[in-house]
C-alpha positions as CSV (number, residue, x, y, z in Angstrom):
1,M,2.8,5.3,2.1
2,I,5.7,2.9,0.9
3,D,8.4,5.9,1.5
4,L,6.9,6.8,5.4
5,L,7.6,2.9,5.8
6,Q,11.0,3.0,4.4
7,S,12.3,6.2,5.6
8,Q,10.9,6.5,8.9
9,I,8.6,3.7,10.4
10,N,11.0,0.6,9.5
11,P,14.0,2.4,10.8
12,N,12.2,2.8,14.1
13,V,11.2,-1.3,14.7
14,S,14.4,-2.6,13.1
15,S,15.7,-1.6,16.3
16,H,14.0,-4.3,17.7
17,G,14.5,-6.8,14.7
18,G,11.3,-6.3,12.9
19,F,9.8,-4.5,10.0
20,V,6.3,-3.4,8.5
21,A,5.1,-4.0,5.1
22,L,2.4,-2.4,3.3
23,M,0.0,-5.4,2.1
24,D,-2.8,-3.6,0.0
25,V,-4.9,-0.4,0.8
26,K,-8.9,-0.5,-0.1
27,N,-10.9,2.7,0.2
28,N,-8.5,4.6,2.5
29,D,-8.0,1.6,4.8
30,V,-4.7,0.6,5.0
31,Y,-3.6,-2.9,5.5
32,L,-0.2,-3.7,7.1
33,Q,2.1,-6.9,8.2
34,L,4.4,-6.9,10.5
35,G,7.6,-9.3,10.5
36,G,10.6,-10.3,12.2
37,G,10.8,-9.5,15.8
38,C,7.1,-7.9,15.7
39,Q,5.7,-10.9,14.7
40,G,4.3,-12.6,17.7
41,C,5.4,-9.6,19.8
42,G,3.3,-9.2,23.0
43,M,3.6,-5.2,22.2
44,A,3.0,-5.4,18.7
45,T,-0.7,-3.9,19.1
46,V,0.7,-1.1,21.1
47,T,3.4,-0.4,18.8
48,L,0.7,-0.5,15.7
49,R,-1.7,1.8,17.3
50,S,0.5,3.9,19.3
51,G,3.6,4.3,17.1
52,I,2.8,3.2,13.7
53,E,-0.5,4.5,13.2
54,K,0.1,7.5,14.7
55,M,3.1,8.5,12.2
56,I,0.6,7.2,9.3
57,R,-1.9,9.6,10.2
58,A,0.4,12.5,11.2
59,N,1.8,12.3,7.3
60,I,-0.9,11.1,5.5
61,P,-4.3,12.4,7.3
62,E,-6.8,10.7,4.5
63,V,-5.8,7.1,6.0
64,G,-8.9,5.2,7.0
65,A,-8.8,2.2,9.4
66,V,-5.0,1.0,10.0
67,I,-5.4,-3.0,9.9
68,D,-2.8,-5.6,11.0
69,V,-3.1,-8.7,8.6
70,T,-0.2,-10.6,10.2
71,D,0.0,-14.0,11.6
72,H,1.5,-13.6,14.8
73,D,1.3,-17.1,15.8
74,N,3.8,-18.4,12.6
75,G,6.5,-17.3,11.1
76,M,10.2,-17.3,10.4
77,S,11.2,-15.5,13.2
78,P,8.5,-14.4,15.6
79,Y,9.5,-12.8,18.8
80,Y,8.0,-15.4,20.5
81,K,6.8,-18.9,19.7
């Protein structure tokens, strides 16, 4: 999972100033935190579901839920304040 984040997912979201961090894995459910330009962005849910989750499932089919644990209202550099 970490290799996938580092090699494929983060290079894609970094073009918008964002990054994705793996926070936890429990019972095949993956907990992700979006940061930088992804935090607070109105398109974060679309990016998560249509991009990140699809990429994870294509590479790791046994993954259960993909859960966003990001506090989109706070942070060092949210897209929108």
